[in-house]
N, C-alpha and C positions, 0 to 999 in steps of 0.2 A: 446460847443465843443463834449461833450459826445454824444449829440443827432445827432450831425454830424456824429461822429464816429459809432452810434448806425445804422444810416442811410446807410453809407458806408458798414456796415457788411451786412444788409439786403439786400443791392443792389448785394453784392458778393453771397449771399445765393440763389437768386432768378436766379442771372446768372448760378450759379453752377446747379441748379434743370432744367433749361433751356437747358443748356449743356447735362445734364444727359438724358433729354428728346429727344434730337437731337441724342445723341449717340445710344439710345435704340431704336428710329427708324430707326437708319442707320443699326443697327444688324437686325432688323425685316425685312428691305428692301433685305438686303443681304440674310437673310435665303429664302425668298419668291422667290427670284430671283434664289437661287441654286434649290429650290424645282421645278419651272417653267423649269429649264434647265434639271433637271433629268427627269420630265415628258415629255419635248419634245424630249429629247435622247431617251427613252423608246418608243415613239411613232413611232421616225423615225425608230429605230431597228425593231419593229413589221412590218413596212411597207417594211422594206428591206427583212425581213425574209419571208414575204408574197410573194413578188416578186420572190425572190430566190426558194421557195416552187413551185410557178406556173412554172417558167422556167424549174425546174427539173421534173415537173409532165408532162410538153410538151414534154421534152426530153425522158422520159421514156415512153410515149405513142407513139411516133415516133419510137422507138425501138422495143417495144412489138410486132408490127405486123410482123417486120422482124425476132424475135426470134420465133413465133409461126407459120410462114411460114417455117421457117427452120427445126423447131421440126416436123411438118406434113411431110414434105419430108422425113426426116430421119425415121419417122413411117412407112411411104410408103414403102420405101427401105428396111427396116428391114422385113416386112412383106412378099416381093417378096422372099427375100433371104431363110426366114424360108420356104416358100411356096416350092421353088426349093430343098432345103435339103430334106424336108418331101417326095416329088416326087422321089428324087433320093434313099431314103430309101426305099420307096415302091418297086421300080425296082430291087433293088440289094440285098434285104434282103434274098430272097430265094437262091441266087447264094453263098452268102456268109455263109450262114448255111449248104449249100452242102459242100462247101470247107473246112469248121471246121469239119465237120462230117468226111469227106473222109480222113482228116490228123490224126484223131483221132482213126478210125475204120481200115483203110488200112494201116497198118505199114509195111514197108519192112525192115527186119534186115539187117544189114550192119555193117562191122567193121569201127571202128573209124578212122579217117583219120590220126591220130598222130600214131595209134598202129603200132609197127614194128614188125616183125617176128622175133622169137627167134629160132635160129638154134641151134640144139643139136648134 
């Protein structure tokens, strides 16, 4: 009976070792599946990011032409206005200087409009 009892214990120990192996394999399988899921998710994120970056670049390129056209139109308009101001300055500067000099040099003395005559 002791041999049978010893054999039963030995069978239980072997079964326990087998169960430990199965549990260890299940843990390794789970860890490997998690690693695979993470790498797959990372890959999908990178693909999505690249697609969105390409979409943004396309959008930016389509808008860049419009912006540069508007900027060049504004630059041309500014140049025209500056030329007009310069032309007006050149044509009117002599007249303005003459008016200023006349106001400074040709002073006509007159009494202030608020001054009242004091009768004595």
